[in-house]
N, C-alpha and C positions, 0 to 999 in steps of 0.2 A: 452372893454381888447384884449390883443396884439393878435393879429393871426397871421397864418405863409402862405403865399403867397399860391397859386394853380393854375396851368395850366388850370382846370376847375374847378370850383363849384361844390361841392358835400354834400350833406344834410347829409351824413352818418357819423355817428363817427368812429375814426380810433380803437378806444377799439375791443377787440376781444368780438363775441356775444354770448350771455350770452345762447343761444341755442344749443339744441345737435345735432340737426344736422349737418353732416358733410361738412368741408367747402372745397370750390374747390382751391383748389393753381394757381394763376396766375403766371407767367413767371413776371420778373423787368419790362421790357420792358413795358409790357403792363397795368402795376399797374400806375394808373392815380395818381399826385399827391392832399393831401385831404387841405380841410381845417383844421387847428389844432389851439386853444389854447395853448400859452403856460402855460397857467396854468391846464389846464385841465391834470387830474392823468395819470400816465402812466400803461397801464395793467401789471398787477403784475406775470402776468402766458398765458401762450398759449393756446389757445383750445386742447382739447381733454387729457388734467390732469387733472387726478381725488386727488383733494388737498383734506385734512380735515382732524380732529384731532377725537381720542377715547375719550369717556367719563376721561379717567385718563389723558388727558394730553396730549399722544401723537401724535405727527402729522406725517400723511402719505403724501406723494405723489409716486403715479401710471402710469406711462405714455408708452404709448406703440407705441416701435418703430421697425418699419418691417427690418432693415437691423443690422449686417446679422441676417440669418435667426434661427428659433429656439434657441435662446442665448436672456440671459437676463444679466444687471447687477445690486446686492442690494446692498445697504449700510443702516449704522445703524448711523445716525450722533449724536453725543454726544456736545451739547452748553460749554463745560467746558475742558481746555486744562490746559497749567502748569502754567499759569496768577492765579490760584485760588489757588494756592500751598504754604502753609504756609514753614517758616523757615526750618523747623524740616523735610518739605517733599519735598525739592525742587529734584524733580526725580520721585516723585513718579506717577504723573498721567501717564508716558510713561511705568514703569515701573509694571503700571496696565494693561495698552494696550499688552506689551508683555504676562503679563500671563493669560489673558481672554483665549488664544489657548493653555493655559495647562490643565484644566481641568472646568468643571462645576456640579453641579449638579447629573446632570442626563447624560450629556457627560464624558465618562474618555477620555485621552490623547488618546487611541487607537479609541475610538469610530471616535476623532476628525479627525485622521490618516485615519480612512478608510471614514469616508465621502468626506476626501479632496482626494482621489483615485478615486471617483466614480464621482465626478465634474471635474478631471483633473488637475488644477492645484493647484503649492505649495501652502501649507495654512499654511502658520507660518507670523508672523508680517513684517520677515525683506523682504519678498517677496513681494512688494507692498499691500497686505491685511488688512493695519491699519498704522494709521499714527497718530501722535500729534505733534498739534505744541500750540502757547500762548493761541486760544483761541477757541479751538475744537479739538476732537480726534474721528476718522471714522474709518467704519469698514467696510470692502466693500469685497465684493465674485461677482464673472463668474459661471453663470450658464446656463449650458444647458438645453431648455427645453424639448427634446425630450423623456425624462421621465418624468413624471407628478410630481410624487412622490419624485424628487429631488428638487425642487421650494418650496414644503413644509418640508421639511426636511433644507433645508437652511435658510427659514426667521422660523423655529424651532434655532437654530442654532442663529442666532441674537438676538432672545428671551434670550435664555440663556444665551449671552454673557452680556444682559441690563441690567442682575440681581443677577444671578445665579453660579456665576463664584466662583471657591474652595479657590482658596487665601490661601493654606494651607502652614506649614513651609516648607515640602520640596517643595512644587512646586516653593516656593522663589528662596531656594538654587537650584535649578537646573535651573533658571533662571537668577540669579545672576551675573553669570562670564560671558553671550553672553549681557549683558546690559553692563558691564564693559567693555569690548570689543569696543560697539559699542562707550562708552564712549571715548577710548582712540585714538578710528580713528579720533573722531572727534576733539579731542585737537591736532593733528597732523595735520590733516586737514582743520579744520575748523578755527584756531586760530586768523588769523590775524579777517575774519569776524565777529567773538564771541567777539574781544577787542574793533573792531569801534561802534558795535552792543549796547554795554556797553557806548560807550562816546554819541551816536546819543540816547540815548531812558537815559538819566542822569536825576534824579530825577524823574523816571519812575517805577512803579515795571517791567516793562517787563524787564527792563536791567538786573535784577537780578534775570529771572524766564526762561533761558533756557531748554528748553523742555525735553534736554537730561540730567540735576540734576548737581547735585556736588558729586563726586568720593564718600567723606565719608558717603554721605545719602546713598547712590545706595550700599556701603560694608556691612553698618551696618542696617537698616532701617530693623523693624519688622512685620510681617503680619499683626497684629492686627494694624498697620496702615495704611498699605493699603488697609487693609480692611475698618474702619474707611473714609478714602479719598473715596473710594468706596460708601459706603451706604451714605456718606453723598453729593454725586452728582450726581450718576447714579437714577437717575428719570424720568418716564413716562412724564411729564412735561419739564425735560430739553435735549429729543429727536426725533428726529427723522427717520421714515423708507423711503427710497426710492428704486423703483423698476422700472427700466426702461430695455424695452423686448419685444421680437415678443408676445407678448402677445395677445388672438383672443377677451379679453374684460379686463377692469380693474377691476370690479365687482368681480367677484371669485379672482382678489390679492387681493382686499381690506378687502373681506370674509376672506384672511389666514391671514393677518394682525390682524384684529381680534380676532381671532383667539386663535392665539400665543401670544398676547403682551394683549387683553380687558382686562383679568383677572389681571393685575399687578396692585398694587398700590402706590402711594406716600407718607413719613411720613406726617404728619399734617404740621410741622413745616421745612418745605424746604426751606434753604435758599438763598435770590436772588440769581443771577449773578452779582457781583459786576463788574462795569466801572473802567477804571485803564485808565486817563487821560495823555497824553505825553506831558507835558508842554513846551512854546514856548520859545525862549530866541533869542536875541539880538547881542549878539557878537558872529559869528562865532568861530564853532571849528573845530579843527584840528587834527590828526592821521598820523604819519608813521610809517610805521612799514620796516623791511630789510627781505625778505624770499628769502632766495636761490633757484634759477630754476624757479622763479616765472614769469620773467619781469617785465618791468618798467608800473607800472598806475596809474592814477587818477581817483578818484572815485567822484561825489559833490551832495550831495543830499540834497534838499531842502524840507523839513518839513511842513506839512500843512495838515486842518483838513478835511476827507474824507466827502462828507455828501452824505445821501442818495438818492439814483435814486425815487421822489417819482411821479414828474412834467415832461412835454414835455420840460419846461425851463430847469430843472436839465438835460433832456437827451440833449440838445443841448450844455450846458457848456461844457458836457463830450465828445460833438465833435469838439470845439474847444479847448481842450483841444491836441485830438489827432492829428487836424490840426498843431497845432503851434510843436508838439514834431517832426514832421511828415518833418514840414520844414525846423527845426533845424538838422533834422538830413540828409537832402537833403545838405545842407551848408558846415556841417558835413564832409561829404563824399566828396566834391570837396574840399573840405582843404586839406584832406587827398592823392586827385592825382597830388594834387601839387609838384611840386620842391623841395628837403627840407621842407617836411611836417613836422608840430611837432607831429605827430602822425599816428600809422601806422591803425587806426580808430576811431570812435569815435560814440558816440549813445546815444540818448535822448531819455525817458523811463519814463510818470508813474507808479508806481508800488503800490500796497500797504502794509503798513509796517506792521500794526496790526487794531486790530475791533476800527476802526470809525479816524484811521489815516493813511496816505500816505505820498510819497514823488515826487517831481518830479528830475528823477537821473540822470548823464548824466558823462557817464566810456569812459575812453579812453586806450588804451596801446600805449605806444611811445620810442623811442628810447632810447638806455643808458642815463643817466644823465638827462636826457631831461623829468622829470616830472615839471620843475618851467614851461619851455616854454608849455607844452600842457595845465598846468592847465592857464595860461595866455591866451591862443588860446581859449580855453572851454567859460573863461569865458566876454574875447574879446568879443565873437559873442551873448552872453544872452545881453550886454549892446550895443549892436549894432543894436539888433533885438528894444529895447528900445527907442533908440533914431531917429531909422530909419522905424523902421517896416518891415513888408516883403512885398515884390511889388506886383501888382493886378497877373500879370504873377506868381508867385510862389504861391500865394494860390489857383489861379485857376486850376494849376496844382496839388494840392494838393486836391481839391474838386472831379477832374477828377478820381483822383487815388481810392478814396474812394468810390465815386461811381461805379467803374469797379472793385473793391474788392468786395462789397455787392451783385453787379451782377456775379460774381463769387461763392460767397456763398450761392444765390439763385439755383447756377445750381447745387448745391452740398449738395441740406440742407437734400439729405436722405442718404449721404454721412458721418453726423456725427455719430462720435463713439459713443459705450453705454456710457464708462466712463465720455466725456467730457459732454454728457449731463446729467450723474447724479451728476456731481461735479458741476455743475449750477445751479441746487434744494438742493444741501447739500448749495451752499451758499447764494441762498434764505433762507432759514432757519435757518441759523447763523447769516447773515448780514444783511439779507431782501435785498438784489439784486436781481430787478425785473429780470425777465425771460423769453427775449423778442421773439416772434416767428418770424419767417422767413420772412410771408410777411409784421406783423406789421414793422419789423426794415427796411424794404423796403421802406414803406411808409414813415416811419420816416427822412432816412437817403434824399429820394429822395425829400420831402418836406424842413425839414432842410437847407440841403448843399448848396443850390443854392443862400440862403438868408443870408450865413456867408461874412460879408465882410475881409478883408487884413488888415481892420485898428481892426477888434475885434479879430482875433488873434494874431496879433502883441501883443495887451491889455496884453495879457496874462505871458508876460515877467514882467511884474509890481509886479509878485507876487514871481520872481527870485530874488532879492535882496539877498547877501550877510548877509546881518543886520536880515532877518529872519529867523531865524531854519533854518540854512545855515552849513551842515558839510561836511568837506571836507579831503580825505583821499588819500597817496600817499605809495605806495609799489614800496620798489628798491631792488636792487640785484648786489653784495652781500653786499653791504655797503652803506649806507646811504649817498647820494649824495645830498640830499637837506633838510636845518632846517625849525624847524617850522617858524622861524622869515621869511629866505626863503619865504615859501607860504603867513606869513601875509603881505610879504612885494608888493607879485601879486596881492593881495587884493587890497589893499591899491593905486595901480600904476594904477588898471583900475578901480576904485573909482572915481579917480581925472581925469583921461583921461576922464571918462563919464559926470563929473562935470562941464568942461574945454569944453567940445562938443569938443573934437578932434581927436576923432572916426569918421572916412570917413563912407560914405555909403559904401553897398554892391554893389562887383563890379560883377555884373552876364554874364557873358558870353553870346555875341551872339547867339541864337539857327539858321541854316542854315535849308532852309526851304526844302532844300535833302539831303540825307542821303549821297550821293557822289555830288563832286564838279564839274562835268559833266556827261553826260548821253551819258554811255557806247553803243555799238551796239549792236543792240539787238542779241539775239543767235539763234533766228528760223527763220526760214524760212517760210514768210507767206502765201507761196501759196502750202504749205503742208496742208493737211488734221493732226487733231489731232488725236494724240496715233501714227503717222508717219512722226514727224517731223524732217526733216536733218539740221545738225548742220553746217553751214558756217564756213572756217578759218576766225581766227578774231585774230586781234592783241593780242601781251601776256599781254599787259596792259588792255585790253576790258574786259568786266566781262558780262559773261554768263546770262544775265536776261531778262524779257523783260521791255521795257522800262518804261513802264505804272508802275510798282512796284518799280520800282528805284529809281522814282520821288517822290513818296508816302512821305508824311511828316509825319514826327514824333512827333505828339505834347504830346502826354500822358506821363505819365511819371511811373515809372514799377505797372504793375498792380503784386498785393500778391495775386496771383493765390496758391488757395491751389494743392500741386501736387500728392496728393495722389489720384488720378485718374485710372481708371480701360481703359477696352482697347475694342475695338468692334472687328480689326483687327492687328495679329503682322507678319512685314517681317523684315529678315534678308538677307540683301545684300550686297556679295562684292562685291566692286568696281572695279575690273578686269573683272567684268562681267558673270567668270565661272561657278557661281555657285549662285542660287538662291534657296530658300526654304520658303514652305508657311508653318506656324507654327499655333500649334492650336490658336483656339477664345477665346474670354470672352466677355459677356456684359460690359456695360459703358456707361460716359458720352464723353463732347468732348476738349480734349487736347493729347499734345502728345507728349512721351519721346524720345531723340534724342538722338545719343551718336556716336562719330566716336573713332574706337583704332587703336595703333598698338601692332603687338604683340611682342614686346621687352621691353624693358625697361631699368634700372639701372646695369642688367647685361654684358650688351653690349658695358657698357663704360670701357674705357682702362683707364689705374692707371690716368695719366693727366686729367680724365674729369670725375671721382669720384663726382656727385650733378650736372653735364650738362643736365641729362635726365631730374631733375624734373625744373632748369631751362627754359631749351624749353621750356618748359610744361607752366610756368609759364607766359612765354613771348612771346608767340602766341596770348596772350589776349591785347599786349601790339600795333601792330600793322599789317598789311601783307601789296602786294604790293598794291591795292586796296583800303584797308578800313585803316582809321587812327586811333589811339588810341580816337578820340573825337567816330568817328562813331558806332564802337564796344561798345563804353556806349550807346549811344542813342539804339542802336540796342537792346542788354540788358534790356534798359528799357523800350524797345516798345515790350515784351514779356514779361514783369516781373521777371526778373533775376534778383538777386543777380549781381555783377559785378566780377569779376574776378575769377583768376583761384583756389580758396578756396573754393569756390560753386559750381564750371562748369566745375571741371576737379581732377583727382590724377595720381598717379603715384606709380608704387609700381615695384618690379623685375622684371617682365615679362611683364609687358604690362602699356601704356598710355591710359589713357581713355580721353576723352575730350563731355561734355554732356550739354541739352540744356532742357528745359520744356516750349513744346510753346503752346498757347492757338492758336485752327484753325479753329477757328468763322471766322476769316478773312483769307481764303486760300494763301493771298502771304506771309504771317508771316511764314507759312512754306516752300515755296521757298527760300525766304531769309535764313531759318534759315541752310537749307542743301547749300545755296553758304556759310556762314560762315563758313561751319566746309571743303567745300572742301577750302576756302581759306586756313585754318588752316593747311591742308596735306599737301601743297605744297610751300604757297606762303609768308610766314612770311620774314619780313625784319628784316635784322642784322646789318643796321648801326646806331646802340645806344643797352645800355642795360638799362635793367629798374632802376627806382632812387633806392637808395640805400636801402630802406626800405625792399624790397621782400628779398636779399638774406638773409638777419637775420633771415628770418622765415621758413627756406626751412629745412626741421626734415632732410634729410639724403646728403650723401656727406661728403666731407671733404671741414673744416670749409677755410684750405688756397686755394683749387679749385675755392671755389662758390665766395672767395675774388678778386681773382687775373684773375681768364677764362675771356681772350677776347670774342667778340664778333664772331673772325674768327673761333676761336674753336669751339662754338655754332653752328655757322652754317654749318658748316665740319660735324658735329654729325648728323644734322638734316636731310642734303644731302646725306647721308650715310644709315640710317634707314629710312626717313620717305618717304614710294613709295608704291602704291597701292597694289603689294602682299601682302603687310607686316598689310596691313587696312580691316576692314571690318565698315557698315555704318550701322544701327540698328534705327529703327522705330517703335515706339508701341505706339497707339493711335486712338484715336475713328474716325477711316477712311472709310468712305463710301467702299471703294475696296483698293487693293493694286496696283496695275495698275501703278496708278498717280502717288504715291508714287518714285514707282520704277522709270518714266521716268525721274521725276523730281533730282533724282539720277544722272543716267545719264547721264540728261544735263548737270549738274556742274561738275561732276567728269568723265565723259565719253572721254574727250579731252585729260587727262593727261597720259604722258607716263615715265614710268618706265627707271632708267639709264641700258644699258643692261650686264654691270659686277656688278650686286649686291647682294652681299656679304649676305651669307645665315644666318640665325638666329642657332647660336648654342644650343646647351642641354648643360648645367652645369649640372652632377650629383652631387647627395649630398652619401658621400661613406658612408657606415656604419664601424662600430666600435664594440669590443669585450665587451672594457675595460668600464665601466661606467663613464663618464666626470662630474667633479663638482666645480662649481661654490659657492663663499662665499660672500656675498655681505655688507656692511653696509649703510645703505642710512639713516641721520639724519632726514630728514624730511619725512622719507617715515609713512604713518598713520598707520601701522600693519604690523607684523612679519608675513613672509610666504614660503611656500615650494610650488615648482615649480618640476614636471618631466614630461617627454616627452621621448617617444619612436617613434625615426621617424621609419619610415619605405616606401616602394612604393606606391603611388597612384594609383591603373590600373584603368585603363577607365571603363566605366558601360558601357558593348554593348550590353551583352545578360542577360535574365530572373536570369541564376545564377548569373550573376554579383550583378544584381541588389538583389538578396536574399542572397549571402555574405552579402551587403552593412546593408541589414536588421536586418542579426546577429552583425551586428556589433552597429547596435545602439540601441538593444536588451539591449548586455552586459554593454553598457555606461547607458542605462537607469535604468537597474536591480544594476548595482556599487552605479550608485547616489542614490539610493534608500536606500541601506544600509549606506553609508558614510552619508547619512542624519540621518539616528534613531541612529550613534554611536554620532552625533552631540547633540541629544535631551539627550544622558545620564547623570546622572552625572559627574561632573567633566570629559569633555570629551577631546580629545588630541588638538581637534580645536574647531574654533568657525563656520566655514566654509569648506567645501571641496566640489569637484564638476568634475566630470571626462567628458569627450567632446574627439571629432576629430576633428581636426581642419587641412585645406591646409596649407600644408606649403611656397612653390613654387609651379614651374610647376612640374610633374612628384614625388614628393614628399610630401606625409603628416607624421603627427603626431598623435599619442593619448597622449594627456592629461591630469594631475592630479593637480589640485591645492588647497592650500590649505592656511586658513588665522589663524592665530593660537597665541595662549597667549605668554605673553614676555619672552622668553628663552625657550620655547616648540616646537622649529623648529624639533630636535631630536624625539621628542616624536612622530608629528605629522607625521613624515617619515617615521617610524617604522610602526606606524599605517595604513596608506596607502598603502607600499608596502607588508604589513602582509594581508589585506583585498586581494590582488591582489593572492597571494600565497594561499592562504584559497579557492578562483572560484577554482585554479589549481588543488588542491588536491581533495573538496570536490563538488565543483560546485556550481550552483543555486539549491534551490529545486521549485518541478512544482510550489506551490503557488506563490512563486515570479516569475517566468517565463508566469504564467498565467496573475498576476498584471500586468505585462509589458507588454504581449502582449495585453491587456482591453486597457491600456492607449495608445499603439500608436495606436489602432484602434480607439478609441477615436478623436483623433487628427487628423487623416485622415479624419474622417468624419465630423468634425468642418472644417478643409481643403474645405472640399470637399462641405457642404453648404456656406460655405463664399467666392467660388471660384470671385462669381463675387465681390467683396470689395478687388481682389488682385489689390495692386497700379502697377503703369507701369514702376516705377522706379525695382521694384521688377521683374518682368519680363524680362525685359531689362536687366538687371545684367545676368542673366539666358542667356540671349543669349551671352550678353560678354565672358561667361564662355564657350560657345558653341564654340567660332570660338577662342579664347586662349587655351585650355586646352580641347575640343573635348569631353567636357561633355554634357550628353544626355540632351536635353532639353522633359521633360515628363510631360507630359500633366494632371491635376487635375485628369481627370477623368480613366483615364488609370493607374494613381497611385495608385488610391482608389481600382480599381479593381486587380492589383498586391498584394498589401497587402491585403485585403480580401481573395484572394488563397493565399497566401504565411502564413502569419501570425500562422494559426494555427494549421502547421504545424511545426514547431521552437517549440522544447522542452526547449533546453540546449544551452549556449554561454560559448566558454570561450575565456581566454585572453593568447597574445604572449607577455615577458616581457623578460627583460635584466639583467645582475646581475649586484649588487651593493655593491661597499664596503662598510666596516663596518657596520653601520644597516643592512645592504644591506644581508652582510655574515650573521648576527645574523637571518635574515629569512632565510634565505637558509637552515642552520642546521636545523629549526625547524623542516622545510616543507623536506629535506631529513631522520629527524628521526621521521615526520611524527605526531608531537606533537601540531598541530594546529586541534583545535578542529570544528569540524562542525558549519556553522551557530546557533544560537539560536533563532528563529524567535518566534516572541511573537504569542501567539494563537489572533488570530481576530474573534469579533465576530460577528456573521453573522447579527444582527439587528444593526441599530447604536442607537437608543433607546432601551432600554428594556419593555419598553410597549409603549402601541401607548397612544398619548393624543387625551384626550375627544374633539369631535370637539365641531366647536365654539358656 
């Protein structure tokens, strides 16, 4: 029997122990490689998961996960979706999913609304509480556990969903228009995707069973048809209940599931769930679409059967597939960086299509009229791998990358989201996909990856022939530039080149031993002690970094580190040395988030510079005086960052921000990262412009400026505004202390100076206006009809507790109005399908109160009237005490959740708060202090009011009603005290 090699032999099996004793978690580095038999079966579930089935066939999974505290994710998974629908039922599975939230035999819609209020999040199917796919339907709830009865009620609600929904004629009519709205949106937004899906799945039932269904079925289907579908498929044998959360233990949760689901029974003649195979085909299939404003793209799918992961050999094959995709991705990236590249970006990835069917997918975004060239390049690289394979160096780098990624996941195993874990158990129930625990996965990868050779990875290309179930899609705009015959000719050309073996091997560029060509002078005086090191005057071309760090070898490729890191210390440093501030601390693990920003941007541009701020942002990644483009790429790879400004920078009206995510398990990387930001701040080179692919993707500025701007204009803009007084450096991470980080900033930024005649950054006020302004747009490719109202106003700074109190009043008004807008949407024949209110910062010192709605065809005036009417109603009659009491409880619930989850805060969110503090002077309020403020202030707020302007036409009508006081008070529904009319019998 084949085995995998081990550094040290071990007689112990890698499978999870059946013992109930707790498992001690080892670090990745301390794990020994194990002897593993390739035919050995994989452990299906990690230790600690309580999995089983009730007497009626219902499956359950209960898992304790301590973060976030006092929270749980619940799901009811049904192993049927749209694929089992008959012709006259196309769309019924999705409609049943919607109607589940209308009413059940025990819970009226008002009961469900009250339960939704009690757990916090919006509870209706369009808000991620449910989804329907081809093979499954899943209902999910996020529940706070600080009140034990809420878990009881949540499982009771899921039990009602499983067998007791009402499905009355009135329920159907109330929900039919909302489903039609989704259908219209998908028709416009996913026309190309759905058409290509039908081509890919040709010959299979999946081609004709899109979950959204047919319009004629949605418009005419009866409630009896929905009942028949529900009663046919919704049975305990087809269902699983998943509970993942901060439970004290699993047994009591299993008992709750048994209490609410144990008495349910199934019909004796329960039909089996059919399997629908996807037929293979030898000839490639082609589809060409014209879609305005979508860009030019090429997508290739190689369909194949999806094997189940049962043995270690299966897991090894999956790793080979991932290594092939990653190695091909690296080649695509290098091609995209070349001059006159055939595409802007290109990626490869294995994807699951439907049950037991997957595809290896390659997709690219290319230049105008460049789809044929992009297709040729993509097929050529696959053929090149078939002929010449990957080099051992390429595969070794990928193996290192995957081991590094596994190590990162091991360090962050306690940071996994509840919903992600819940989804893994859903897939275990639906597809039989094993849920591999962190330690077991670490052992598997540590044993398998070093044993995979370059020839094995290269051999995967043998599955990717155009004669093996291949589908090719191109998208052009604004007119078709490539015909189907053109695509066929490209395929034949590559096939001929491969047959003649005329494709040359991959020309991999040499990788230098050092990041820099020469070692610069050290920036430290070795005679000075740590913490008081004095800088010497060095030539402008020298880089202020220790020699040993500069000569460090860069051999790892990019680590795919999760950036959802929390912090131990936070620091904001103004690089002119005039201001230092230590900010609130949070707990977490080992990475840091760095940002450098300028407090100016596109508003500082002159007319002939419109777009230059964004081009400068992009060009910073091209080269500096000390870093070539190759140096920057290698450094970003060494810290696991995606290359380029699309991932690491952004430009807005008032600021430009460059950001890096840095693992700090190696201290030299932090120093190098700060040095890179220092180079961006003043040392960018302007001897050449980026390749032509970049300007075409810039979202702001004038096209004529972007196409014709000179490097001299960009250099002038850069030298005018990129100065220390306009900048701040922010570091958020798991630092042992802040002083050393400040010293690094002082080292790399401290010697830089600003010009004496530095221009001041102007303030550009947004003028007010009394008359409302109207705009009307016709967008052929728009997914819906919409109405947008914006009330502009000055954004005051939050300096005092009174300012914070005013902000809470505004937040309560928005929340209360959103509650009303939601209730209107749930009525029969509502004026809109969705409507929401919010406040948003527009630019510096200016914000807006915004209302937006999506409405039915030709229903924009009706939607506008309803939106304005509700604002006027509040002005005349205000909100009721009941409404404000509910809003107050909701806001307190949110801050309580934030407080409990404070150690889960992402470093990027914290960093953004400090960016706003520097740019706008926005206060950074620690979560503990904010919780104290809200618990003190909220109980005394009883009413909120709105400020609006006059509007025309429909506005005049609302104004007239208001003057005549013809607007009635809000008719709030009676809310029952108890969610269920009688308490269920205990288990």
